[in-house]
LOTIMAR-141730 format. One line per 2 residues: number of its first residue (from 1); their letters; for each residue z, x, y of N, C-alpha, C. Coordinates in steps of 0.02 Angstrom, whole numbers. Example, Ala and Ser with C-alpha at 12.3 -4.5 7.8 and 13.67 -1.06 7.14 Angstrom:
1 = AS = 390 660 -284 390 615 -225 390 660 -165 ~ 354 642 -112 357 684 -53 394 645 2
% end
This chain:
1 = MG = 8500 4795 8893 8437 4776 8853 8456 4729 8821 ~ 8383 4655 8814 8402 4611 8775 8384 4612 8707
3 = DT = 8400 4578 8664 8433 4552 8596 8336 4576 8565 ~ 8295 4514 8576 8240 4521 8561 8166 4594 8594
5 = PV = 8133 4606 8575 8057 4647 8588 8005 4595 8659 ~ 8024 4631 8704 7938 4584 8727 7875 4591 8735
7 = IP = 7858 4541 8698 7790 4563 8658 7728 4536 8723 ~ 7698 4594 8737 7647 4573 8783 7595 4517 8787
9 = DY = 7599 4505 8840 7543 4431 8862 7496 4440 8866 ~ 7454 4483 8802 7368 4493 8788 7354 4434 8800
11 = GG = 7291 4434 8808 7246 4379 8853 7258 4368 8920 ~ 7332 4387 8915 7368 4325 8990 7373 4400 9054
13 = AC = 7441 4373 9089 7464 4426 9125 7474 4497 9101 ~ 7420 4542 9073 7414 4602 9043 7383 4642 9057
15 = IS = 7405 4711 9070 7360 4753 9093 7301 4760 9075 ~ 7290 4734 8992 7220 4733 8967 7176 4709 8996
17 = SV = 7205 4638 9057 7162 4566 9072 7128 4611 9120 ~ 7178 4674 9177 7130 4666 9226 7067 4700 9250
19 = VP = 7035 4742 9202 6973 4769 9232 6927 4716 9197 ~ 6901 4669 9151 6883 4600 9139 6899 4538 9184
21 = AL = 6946 4558 9221 6949 4502 9292 6925 4531 9346 ~ 6927 4595 9348 6873 4601 9421 6789 4639 9398
23 = LE = 6797 4647 9312 6720 4681 9335 6667 4614 9295 ~ 6702 4561 9269 6699 4501 9251 6726 4449 9255
25 = PT = 6717 4461 9320 6753 4386 9360 6713 4324 9335 ~ 6754 4272 9291 6738 4202 9318 6750 4171 9369
27 = DE = 6727 4083 9370 6723 4067 9442 6790 4037 9466 ~ 6873 4040 9416 6938 4018 9439 6953 4091 9442
29 = CP = 6979 4102 9484 7031 4180 9483 7099 4165 9451 ~ 7126 4198 9391 7176 4194 9364 7247 4184 9388
31 = AW = 7286 4152 9390 7328 4137 9414 7370 4181 9452 ~ 7406 4259 9393 7425 4325 9369 7380 4368 9452
33 = LP = 7317 4358 9454 7287 4410 9469 7300 4374 9554 ~ 7291 4423 9582 7333 4430 9670 7237 4391 9686
35 = AV = 7229 4347 9723 7181 4302 9757 7157 4353 9804 ~ 7175 4389 9826 7135 4430 9882 7071 4479 9823
37 = AH = 7119 4508 9778 7053 4537 9750 6981 4498 9701 ~ 7013 4430 9694 6975 4407 9644 6874 4409 9686
39 = DA = 6820 4425 9700 6756 4398 9713 6780 4463 9755 ~ 6804 4507 9778 6823 4547 9857 6773 4614 9843
41 = PQ = 6715 4628 9875 6656 4653 9890 6676 4728 9845 ~ 6714 4782 9880 6747 4808 9830 6818 4815 9822
43 = VV = 6839 4856 9757 6906 4859 9731 6947 4912 9715 ~ 7003 4945 9752 7008 5014 9717 7073 5001 9673
45 = LF = 7050 5000 9616 7122 4975 9551 7157 5086 9544 ~ 7202 5071 9586 7241 5141 9577 7321 5114 9544
47 = VV = 7312 5157 9472 7355 5148 9421 7419 5221 9425 ~ 7468 5191 9417 7512 5254 9473 7549 5259 9397
49 = DG = 7514 5318 9359 7567 5305 9279 7662 5294 9299 ~ 7685 5270 9250 7756 5271 9252 7809 5234 9322
51 = LG = 7776 5180 9367 7782 5122 9394 7818 5072 9369 ~ 7883 5074 9358 7873 4985 9321 7912 4949 9373
53 = WL = 7892 4901 9349 7921 4846 9394 8011 4844 9405 ~ 8022 4832 9361 8101 4842 9377 8144 4907 9421
55 = QL = 8086 4961 9388 8109 5022 9416 8108 5028 9503 ~ 8043 4988 9519 8011 4968 9575 8061 4901 9606
57 = AE = 8083 4894 9598 8122 4832 9628 8205 4803 9634 ~ 8219 4898 9605 8282 4906 9623 8259 4958 9674
59 = RP = 8239 4990 9710 8233 5026 9746 8159 5009 9821 ~ 8146 4952 9811 8129 4922 9873 8141 4946 9947
61 = HL = 8176 4980 9958 8193 5026 10035 8160 5109 10044 ~ 8128 5115 9964 8108 5181 9968 8031 5146 9966
63 = AP = 7999 5100 9960 7947 5087 9939 7904 5024 9972 ~ 7923 5022 10050 7918 5001 10093 7858 4959 10104
65 = VL = 7831 4983 10068 7723 4994 10084 7701 4970 9999 ~ 7723 4971 9979 7702 4935 9919 7759 4863 9895
67 = TS = 7810 4853 9937 7857 4808 9904 7823 4748 9979 ~ 7801 4774 9981 7742 4715 10059 7685 4683 10036
69 = LA = 7662 4709 9980 7606 4693 9958 7610 4630 9913 ~ 7552 4594 9893 7566 4540 9864 7546 4535 9766
71 = GG = 7611 4507 9751 7558 4500 9696 7667 4519 9646 ~ 7636 4520 9586 7685 4522 9553 7719 4558 9474
73 = PI = 7756 4545 9435 7725 4582 9366 7677 4545 9340 ~ 7659 4590 9280 7644 4569 9232 7642 4641 9160
75 = DS = 7622 4612 9118 7629 4656 9047 7624 4718 9039 ~ 7633 4766 9020 7608 4845 8983 7563 4814 8909
77 = VC = 7565 4857 8876 7535 4853 8789 7592 4881 8751 ~ 7574 4906 8683 7617 4906 8628 7591 4971 8595
79 = PT = 7624 5007 8579 7669 5048 8624 7659 5047 8705 ~ 7737 5040 8739 7721 5080 8829 7701 5147 8843
81 = TT = 7649 5190 8820 7627 5247 8840 7578 5256 8845 ~ 7588 5331 8886 7527 5326 8940 7425 5304 8901
83 = ST = 7448 5337 8814 7381 5350 8776 7356 5279 8774 ~ 7376 5233 8749 7400 5167 8700 7364 5150 8788
85 = AL = 7424 5125 8836 7398 5080 8900 7350 5095 8917 ~ 7327 5183 8951 7237 5173 9007 7223 5158 8956
87 = TS = 7202 5175 8872 7163 5156 8848 7120 5073 8879 ~ 7184 5038 8849 7201 4961 8874 7175 4941 8948
89 = IT = 7189 4970 8982 7175 4971 9029 7095 4978 9053 ~ 7067 5046 9010 7001 5053 9038 6930 5010 8988
91 = TG = 6976 4991 8938 6920 4936 8899 6956 4876 8896 ~ 6977 4844 8946 6996 4797 8924 7025 4762 8873
93 = MP = 7060 4817 8822 7094 4788 8760 7148 4771 8723 ~ 7152 4776 8674 7245 4760 8660 7224 4835 8605
95 = PG = 7273 4862 8598 7273 4926 8532 7249 4922 8486 ~ 7251 4841 8467 7256 4836 8395 7155 4829 8402
97 = QH = 7139 4846 8426 7061 4834 8445 7004 4872 8478 ~ 7075 4913 8499 7022 4989 8541 7048 5064 8508
99 = GV = 7095 5058 8444 7124 5094 8419 7172 5154 8410 ~ 7197 5173 8481 7213 5222 8517 7296 5190 8517
101 = VG = 7333 5190 8458 7387 5125 8459 7457 5199 8457 ~ 7410 5253 8506 7497 5281 8503 7481 5345 8540
103 = YR = 7558 5387 8555 7566 5441 8586 7540 5484 8549 ~ 7561 5504 8485 7553 5510 8417 7530 5492 8350
105 = VA = 7460 5505 8333 7452 5449 8281 7420 5482 8218 ~ 7460 5457 8165 7423 5510 8131 7344 5494 8079
107 = TE = 7325 5562 8089 7237 5495 8041 7246 5574 7987 ~ 7166 5571 7968 7169 5616 7891 7213 5672 7881
109 = GG = 7164 5697 7939 7187 5787 7975 7233 5810 7980 ~ 7290 5742 8004 7372 5749 8027 7386 5725 8068
111 = VL = 7421 5755 8105 7448 5697 8159 7411 5715 8226 ~ 7400 5673 8243 7343 5683 8320 7378 5662 8386
113 = NV = 7385 5715 8431 7411 5698 8498 7371 5685 8537 ~ 7362 5629 8566 7311 5607 8554 7310 5626 8668
115 = LR = 7368 5642 8709 7354 5676 8747 7341 5747 8750 ~ 7369 5775 8735 7343 5840 8708 7266 5859 8665
117 = WS = 7256 5809 8636 7199 5817 8583 7215 5857 8523 ~ 7277 5875 8518 7296 5924 8469 7315 5900 8405
119 = VG = 7273 5922 8337 7332 5932 8293 7353 5991 8266 ~ 7424 5996 8247 7463 6051 8219 7463 6127 8305
121 = GR = 7427 6089 8333 7453 6140 8386 7360 6162 8447 ~ 7345 6139 8373 7238 6160 8356 7189 6108 8421
123 = DA = 7142 6147 8450 7137 6101 8480 7087 6047 8437 ~ 7054 5975 8436 7051 5926 8388 6971 5888 8406
125 = RS = 6950 5917 8480 6890 5911 8503 6834 5898 8456 ~ 6842 5945 8406 6795 5969 8340 6808 5908 8273
127 = SE = 6879 5907 8251 6866 5897 8200 6903 5818 8207 ~ 6929 5802 8278 6932 5711 8288 6881 5678 8342
129 = PP = 6827 5711 8370 6787 5687 8421 6780 5609 8412 ~ 6819 5614 8526 6851 5569 8525 6819 5502 8559
131 = EK = 6750 5535 8554 6718 5463 8563 6683 5417 8480 ~ 6705 5430 8417 6728 5408 8379 6791 5397 8379
133 = FQ = 6829 5426 8382 6911 5401 8368 6944 5333 8393 ~ 6887 5328 8485 6888 5278 8523 6806 5241 8501
135 = CV = 6786 5220 8526 6711 5185 8485 6698 5117 8557 ~ 6763 5101 8591 6759 5022 8635 6715 5063 8709
137 = DC = 6683 5041 8724 6643 5044 8800 6702 5056 8839 ~ 6724 5086 8891 6776 5078 8963 6728 5037 9023
139 = FA = 6772 4993 9025 6740 4974 9095 6665 4920 9086 ~ 6662 4921 9026 6601 4856 8993 6547 4911 9034
141 = AH = 6557 4945 9023 6491 4989 9005 6475 4997 9081 ~ 6499 4975 9143 6477 4953 9221 6481 5039 9230
143 = RP = 6520 5090 9229 6485 5158 9244 6523 5182 9323 ~ 6567 5154 9338 6610 5144 9383 6637 5220 9415
145 = AI = 6660 5230 9475 6694 5264 9517 6754 5315 9478 ~ 6779 5372 9452 6824 5391 9439 6863 5422 9471
147 = VT = 6910 5428 9498 6952 5471 9521 7006 5505 9519 ~ 7029 5557 9453 7082 5574 9453 7092 5636 9439
149 = RA = 7139 5682 9401 7138 5760 9426 7092 5807 9383 ~ 7078 5821 9425 6994 5888 9393 7004 5930 9332
151 = EF = 7074 5943 9339 7068 5986 9258 7103 5913 9205 ~ 7082 5855 9210 7097 5816 9137 7016 5783 9144
153 = VE = 6968 5804 9181 6900 5807 9148 6864 5823 9087 ~ 6866 5850 9055 6845 5895 9013 6872 5858 8950
155 = SG = 6979 5828 8953 6973 5810 8898 6981 5797 8840 ~ 7018 5786 8802 6988 5743 8741 7024 5656 8735
157 = FT = 7060 5640 8771 7069 5605 8796 7041 5579 8848 ~ 7018 5596 8895 6987 5595 8924 6906 5560 8920
159 = RA = 6872 5603 8869 6836 5598 8813 6849 5515 8778 ~ 6906 5509 8770 6909 5431 8733 6933 5383 8765
161 = HL = 6956 5380 8830 6961 5321 8851 6935 5320 8921 ~ 6872 5357 8952 6864 5359 9016 6758 5375 9008
163 = DG = 6753 5393 8922 6674 5416 8905 6643 5374 8972 ~ 6579 5401 8999 6511 5366 9015 6524 5359 9095
165 = VR = 6591 5363 9083 6582 5337 9190 6561 5424 9230 ~ 6587 5429 9320 6545 5464 9353 6630 5467 9387
167 = FR = 6636 5552 9377 6715 5569 9383 6682 5611 9452 ~ 6759 5601 9515 6767 5638 9556 6843 5648 9554
169 = GY = 6859 5722 9513 6902 5748 9517 6928 5772 9580 ~ 6986 5783 9583 7062 5782 9636 7070 5842 9624
171 = RV = 7129 5897 9644 7178 5951 9641 7228 5934 9650 ~ 7246 5910 9713 7311 5902 9763 7292 5828 9780
173 = TS = 7352 5807 9792 7357 5716 9799 7323 5699 9873 ~ 7334 5749 9942 7266 5749 9989 7176 5722 9985
175 = TL = 7169 5762 9914 7094 5757 9911 7094 5688 9876 ~ 7141 5663 9840 7143 5573 9769 7138 5553 9852
177 = VT = 7134 5556 9910 7150 5485 9953 7073 5504 9994 ~ 7069 5597 9971 6988 5615 10001 6937 5569 9964
179 = EV = 6915 5589 9897 6894 5572 9858 6862 5480 9858 ~ 6933 5442 9854 6918 5375 9867 6899 5358 9925
181 = RA = 6911 5372 9980 6882 5342 10050 6815 5366 10029 ~ 6770 5432 10025 6729 5420 9975 6660 5407 9962
183 = AL = 6698 5408 9887 6697 5344 9872 6657 5255 9888 ~ 6723 5238 9930 6701 5164 9984 6662 5191 9995
185 = RA = 6662 5241 10052 6595 5264 10097 6527 5241 10073 ~ 6523 5281 10033 6462 5286 9972 6424 5224 9942
187 = GE = 6481 5159 9947 6452 5080 9905 6470 5060 9877 ~ 6535 5119 9847 6535 5089 9758 6615 5036 9783
189 = AF = 6574 4972 9706 6610 4911 9746 6640 4914 9703 ~ 6692 4960 9646 6724 4984 9604 6736 5050 9600
191 = VY = 6824 5055 9616 6832 5130 9630 6918 5135 9569 ~ 6932 5165 9522 6963 5193 9471 6990 5244 9514
193 = AY = 7065 5245 9499 7116 5286 9522 7171 5297 9493 ~ 7197 5377 9492 7269 5389 9444 7300 5438 9460
195 = YD = 7361 5417 9443 7409 5447 9463 7460 5473 9443 ~ 7499 5554 9406 7537 5524 9354 7580 5583 9400
197 = GL = 7587 5610 9436 7656 5629 9448 7721 5582 9468 ~ 7726 5516 9464 7793 5498 9454 7832 5505 9390
199 = DK = 7780 5471 9321 7789 5468 9252 7816 5572 9244 ~ 7768 5592 9294 7820 5661 9269 7876 5681 9274
201 = VG = 7901 5667 9356 7948 5684 9382 7999 5654 9319 ~ 7985 5561 9329 8046 5512 9280 8070 5578 9207
203 = HE = 8006 5611 9177 8008 5625 9120 8065 5686 9113 ~ 8062 5735 9148 8093 5799 9196 8120 5770 9214
205 = YG = 8154 5740 9254 8205 5725 9290 8252 5659 9300 ~ 8219 5620 9266 8264 5545 9246 8256 5525 9305
207 = LG = 8281 5452 9334 8286 5413 9366 8326 5412 9429 ~ 8342 5446 9417 8386 5509 9494 8361 5510 9587
209 = EH = 8376 5568 9591 8343 5568 9669 8269 5611 9653 ~ 8261 5630 9613 8222 5649 9605 8136 5609 9590
211 = YD = 8155 5552 9550 8112 5501 9542 8127 5474 9610 ~ 8170 5454 9647 8170 5396 9725 8124 5433 9738
213 = AE = 8135 5517 9757 8091 5553 9806 8025 5554 9802 ~ 8008 5551 9727 7919 5555 9708 7903 5474 9726
215 = LV = 7979 5432 9722 7925 5359 9730 7926 5344 9799 ~ 7943 5384 9855 7940 5396 9919 7871 5425 9935
217 = AV = 7847 5482 9908 7788 5502 9910 7725 5478 9876 ~ 7737 5411 9835 7672 5375 9786 7658 5326 9843
219 = DA = 7730 5305 9887 7730 5229 9944 7677 5269 9974 ~ 7695 5337 9983 7634 5340 10034 7563 5353 10042
221 = IV = 7549 5365 9978 7482 5393 9976 7452 5318 9958 ~ 7503 5241 9943 7492 5176 9946 7458 5171 10028
223 = GQ = 7517 5208 10036 7476 5165 10119 7418 5192 10144 ~ 7427 5274 10134 7357 5315 10144 7301 5273 10084
225 = LL = 7294 5244 10049 7231 5223 10036 7225 5183 10068 ~ 7292 5098 10083 7247 5042 10114 7222 5056 10173
227 = DA = 7259 5137 10230 7206 5130 10279 7141 5164 10258 ~ 7130 5175 10215 7044 5209 10209 7011 5164 10179
229 = LP = 7035 5096 10164 6980 5050 10138 6956 5027 10209 ~ 6850 5014 10188 6850 4988 10240 6873 4904 10226
231 = PG = 6839 4864 10291 6829 4778 10284 6814 4760 10260 ~ 6862 4712 10220 6850 4699 10172 6850 4702 10068
233 = AV = 6874 4744 10082 6891 4793 10018 6978 4782 10039 ~ 6981 4768 9963 7062 4794 9912 7087 4838 9869
235 = LL = 7141 4862 9879 7187 4919 9842 7213 4870 9803 ~ 7217 4875 9738 7259 4859 9670 7290 4923 9637
237 = VT = 7369 4894 9638 7407 4952 9597 7424 4924 9565 ~ 7416 4951 9514 7468 4951 9451 7512 4986 9404
239 = AD = 7518 4980 9356 7538 5042 9289 7540 5040 9237 ~ 7546 5107 9211 7532 5065 9117 7604 5063 9077
241 = HG = 7657 5073 9138 7721 5075 9076 7772 5090 9147 ~ 7852 5064 9117 7891 5077 9139 7936 5114 9130
243 = QV = 7985 5157 9132 8057 5206 9100 8118 5184 9084 ~ 8146 5231 9049 8223 5221 9056 8253 5301 9026
245 = EV = 8321 5302 9057 8321 5356 9049 8380 5373 9000 ~ 8334 5428 8954 8381 5428 8882 8460 5478 8899
247 = GE = 8414 5566 8916 8452 5601 8957 8450 5640 8870 ~ 8524 5639 8846 8540 5676 8779 8569 5646 8729
249 = RL = 8534 5563 8738 8549 5506 8684 8518 5501 8622 ~ 8505 5575 8597 8459 5570 8528 8477 5573 8486
251 = ID = 8427 5496 8426 8456 5499 8363 8418 5510 8290 ~ 8452 5571 8278 8419 5587 8185 8402 5533 8146
253 = PH = 8366 5530 8110 8328 5466 8075 8393 5503 8008 ~ 8425 5455 7992 8484 5464 7935 8435 5493 7870
255 = PE = 8472 5562 7844 8453 5565 7783 8430 5521 7739 ~ 8462 5477 7715 8430 5426 7684 8379 5398 7677
257 = VL = 8367 5395 7770 8274 5380 7792 8238 5422 7765 ~ 8247 5474 7771 8198 5564 7777 8165 5562 7698
259 = AH = 8231 5551 7659 8235 5555 7597 8172 5507 7559 ~ 8137 5437 7598 8087 5402 7580 8028 5426 7635
261 = CS = 8043 5476 7676 7963 5473 7728 7926 5526 7701 ~ 7899 5528 7727 7831 5594 7705 7800 5611 7781
263 = LQ = 7809 5573 7826 7816 5632 7909 7802 5578 7963 ~ 7826 5608 8018 7841 5526 8068 7785 5536 8128
265 = SG = 7757 5495 8151 7712 5509 8188 7727 5458 8251 ~ 7709 5448 8315 7727 5402 8367 7750 5434 8414
267 = EG = 7816 5411 8451 7867 5451 8499 7942 5420 8515 ~ 7948 5472 8551 8052 5430 8524 8055 5378 8518
269 = RF = 8046 5334 8567 8081 5256 8589 7989 5229 8515 ~ 7953 5241 8489 7924 5205 8456 7899 5253 8399
271 = RW = 7945 5261 8364 7948 5320 8301 7923 5287 8241 ~ 7880 5283 8217 7813 5281 8159 7853 5313 8091
273 = LH = 7884 5304 8026 7910 5311 7970 7852 5318 7932 ~ 7798 5350 7897 7762 5366 7836 7792 5358 7792
275 = AR = 7800 5333 7727 7826 5321 7696 7774 5377 7614 ~ 7843 5375 7571 7814 5417 7533 7788 5370 7461
277 = PG = 7738 5414 7426 7692 5337 7423 7758 5297 7348 ~ 7747 5233 7339 7782 5214 7326 7851 5185 7331
279 = QA = 7879 5196 7417 7971 5208 7426 7930 5175 7517 ~ 7899 5108 7526 7881 5084 7592 7960 5034 7601
281 = AD = 7973 5018 7545 8020 4940 7529 8085 4975 7524 ~ 8087 5029 7509 8159 5079 7526 8163 5099 7572
283 = LA = 8130 5145 7621 8100 5152 7684 8129 5104 7729 ~ 8122 5028 7719 8113 5008 7762 8189 4994 7755
285 = DA = 8212 4970 7721 8275 4955 7691 8326 5001 7736 ~ 8339 5070 7702 8373 5115 7733 8345 5128 7809
287 = AR = 8300 5112 7843 8310 5122 7903 8344 5063 7944 ~ 8356 4999 7928 8390 4942 7937 8467 4950 7931
289 = RH = 8467 4980 7854 8547 4978 7873 8593 5042 7915 ~ 8540 5081 7925 8574 5162 7958 8545 5168 8033
291 = HA = 8485 5112 8066 8473 5102 8130 8475 5022 8170 ~ 8489 4984 8135 8482 4926 8177 8533 4925 8208
293 = DT = 8576 4951 8213 8637 4925 8275 8580 4966 8335 ~ 8549 5040 8345 8517 5065 8391 8447 5018 8416
295 = GW = 8416 4981 8384 8331 4982 8392 8305 4935 8353 ~ 8271 4920 8360 8239 4857 8288 8198 4914 8257
297 = VV = 8218 4865 8182 8179 4923 8129 8131 4878 8102 ~ 8059 4866 8108 8016 4824 8088 7959 4866 8034
299 = TA = 7941 4842 7981 7887 4844 7961 7813 4856 7991 ~ 7734 4883 7969 7684 4879 8013 7644 4790 7991
301 = DE = 7660 4776 7939 7639 4708 7931 7697 4651 7975 ~ 7734 4683 7998 7777 4624 8039 7777 4644 8097
303 = VV = 7739 4715 8143 7699 4697 8196 7645 4664 8223 ~ 7594 4674 8163 7559 4646 8175 7558 4606 8143
305 = EQ = 7586 4562 8109 7585 4483 8093 7621 4457 8175 ~ 7641 4480 8192 7702 4451 8262 7630 4463 8328
307 = GW = 7593 4510 8331 7558 4516 8364 7564 4562 8437 ~ 7607 4642 8399 7613 4663 8438 7595 4712 8463
309 = FG = 7522 4728 8425 7475 4774 8443 7422 4692 8468 ~ 7447 4657 8477 7385 4601 8503 7332 4567 8432
311 = PV = 7302 4487 8475 7283 4451 8413 7235 4506 8320 ~ 7192 4518 8385 7175 4560 8311 7168 4634 8293
313 = VT = 7179 4663 8244 7197 4737 8234 7168 4736 8178 ~ 7101 4795 8193 7049 4835 8144 7072 4843 8096
315 = EV = 7030 4886 8061 7055 4914 7995 7074 4967 8018 ~ 7044 5015 8066 7023 5080 8081 7125 5073 8108
317 = AR = 7107 5043 8150 7207 5042 8198 7267 5055 8125 ~ 7248 4980 8105 7299 4962 8042 7270 5017 8013
319 = SR = 7279 5059 7993 7266 5158 7938 7297 5187 8007 ~ 7311 5192 8053 7358 5235 8072 7419 5204 8106
321 = LG = 7455 5172 8079 7511 5120 8100 7527 5150 8041 ~ 7627 5172 8034 7656 5209 7984 7677 5159 7962
323 = DV = 7728 5166 7911 7723 5097 7866 7807 5067 7896 ~ 7847 5115 7936 7886 5060 7962 7947 5110 8030
325 = AL = 7924 5061 8077 7942 5083 8165 8034 5071 8173 ~ 8046 5138 8205 8111 5140 8222 8103 5120 8320
327 = VA = 8087 5064 8331 8071 5073 8394 8132 5016 8451 ~ 8165 5078 8499 8235 5098 8516 8243 5005 8574
329 = RD = 8290 4974 8552 8307 4948 8593 8383 4957 8645 ~ 8423 5008 8648 8447 5048 8694 8419 5096 8714
331 = DV = 8468 5119 8754 8444 5188 8796 8434 5262 8773 ~ 8407 5260 8706 8426 5314 8654 8332 5324 8618
333 = AY = 8321 5397 8597 8265 5394 8565 8278 5414 8511 ~ 8226 5411 8459 8244 5471 8383 8187 5485 8367
335 = RD = 8231 5589 8347 8225 5653 8349 8166 5643 8300 ~ 8109 5675 8295 8053 5728 8277 8071 5784 8295
337 = PA = 8057 5827 8244 8054 5900 8257 7997 5909 8277 ~ 7949 5894 8242 7907 5916 8270 7860 5877 8326
339 = DT = 7900 5848 8366 7847 5796 8411 7904 5843 8478 ~ 7849 5877 8484 7887 5954 8560 7874 5940 8622
341 = GP = 7875 5964 8672 7838 5987 8718 7862 6012 8733 ~ 7849 6054 8812 7889 6112 8877 7934 6078 8900
343 = YH = 7972 6046 8898 8029 6029 8910 8068 6000 8897 ~ 8127 5988 8912 8180 5906 8845 8131 5843 8930
345 = LV = 8148 5804 8882 8131 5706 8923 8202 5709 8927 ~ 8208 5691 8992 8266 5639 9020 8238 5565 9042
347 = GR = 8195 5568 9044 8157 5485 9068 8115 5479 9008 ~ 8100 5431 8973 8064 5390 8934 8021 5331 8920
349 = HG = 8008 5330 8864 7966 5249 8882 7920 5223 8807 ~ 7884 5204 8777 7871 5176 8717 7878 5112 8712
351 = SL = 7961 5080 8692 7957 5051 8682 7933 4972 8693 ~ 7977 4939 8688 7968 4847 8695 8027 4809 8742
353 = TE = 8057 4866 8788 8118 4820 8828 8083 4797 8891 ~ 8086 4759 8904 8062 4762 8974 8090 4792 9031
355 = AE = 8126 4849 9035 8118 4887 9098 8073 4932 9093 ~ 8020 4930 9006 7966 4988 8989 7919 4941 8975
357 = VR = 7906 4867 8985 7860 4845 8955 7842 4810 9062 ~ 7849 4764 9081 7835 4739 9155 7814 4818 9189
359 = VP = 7757 4800 9233 7732 4854 9288 7699 4809 9335 ~ 7704 4823 9385 7661 4803 9438 7607 4766 9451
361 = LL = 7584 4735 9475 7525 4700 9505 7508 4698 9564 ~ 7482 4722 9601 7473 4719 9690 7443 4706 9735
363 = AG = 7430 4680 9769 7368 4682 9807 7372 4693 9892 ~ 7340 4729 9904 7339 4741 9990 7264 4767 10021
365 = VR = 7267 4742 10078 7208 4743 10131 7210 4805 10195 ~ 7187 4808 10222 7181 4885 10279 7215 4811 10333
% end
């Protein structure tokens, strides 16, 4: 792992720049955008959840279609987590501006699990209306065709990062390709498609043979999407983040740290600690003493000043941060008993290591 965090190149080669470059193009194609996608009459943007550049580069034999495409690595955002990154892709904004600053976000009503849109296990769509939580128009108000799992369409997170679009829901992978083909045949100039299988497999099984098998399946989907393109159309493939394998390397925050902490938010590799009143400095000192050996210990003021969340951080976004962040540098995660799920996470993401930040931006034609 590197000794310093990889700060995303907001405004440059970053996932937050992709949609603006496609939907509001300038005369000059950005150097990081594959030239074939600039001013193409039809573009399919295929987002593969969890497809990191480093993981792909280590497995070219498993993904011959992907690795034959033009392009290279770009940056995800901070933190490297699905809720934040997908919102940056769809809004074209860094997290400091759209305000979805993590997977679990502290609000006045409690800690909001953004993907489940729940607080304390209860549906929060009424108490935290998604359209008010995240107010930036997605896709610059172009209302494109969106191909995503049908069961996601009514979720709170979908309303937060895909409000106002036109959905084409799919149930199984084969119909993902079918829906994209139908949208292109209908003359859609821009189609956004999302697939979450690789991320799920990485979370549950790590980066071993199950991950490899799913990468082969993803490569086949990409091949089918290329075959579905009409003449002149372009397929652009990117991702929201990469992954690292953590396994059982879980760290409980030290009791001295917890003594100054009122609650935790974020996730295992980007854990926000919220200080008790008047104890923020003591919390930071204790966290540095006990956890600087495995991660970057930074205050909210430091991450804002250093541009981790982008050049602008709104007051609303700032209010959703904790006081001190434990950001994993090693292949570890920081435990919070309140942060639970249906299974133990083997593969994880969220931090600013190169393995998590670098994602592909690849383009191909039929």
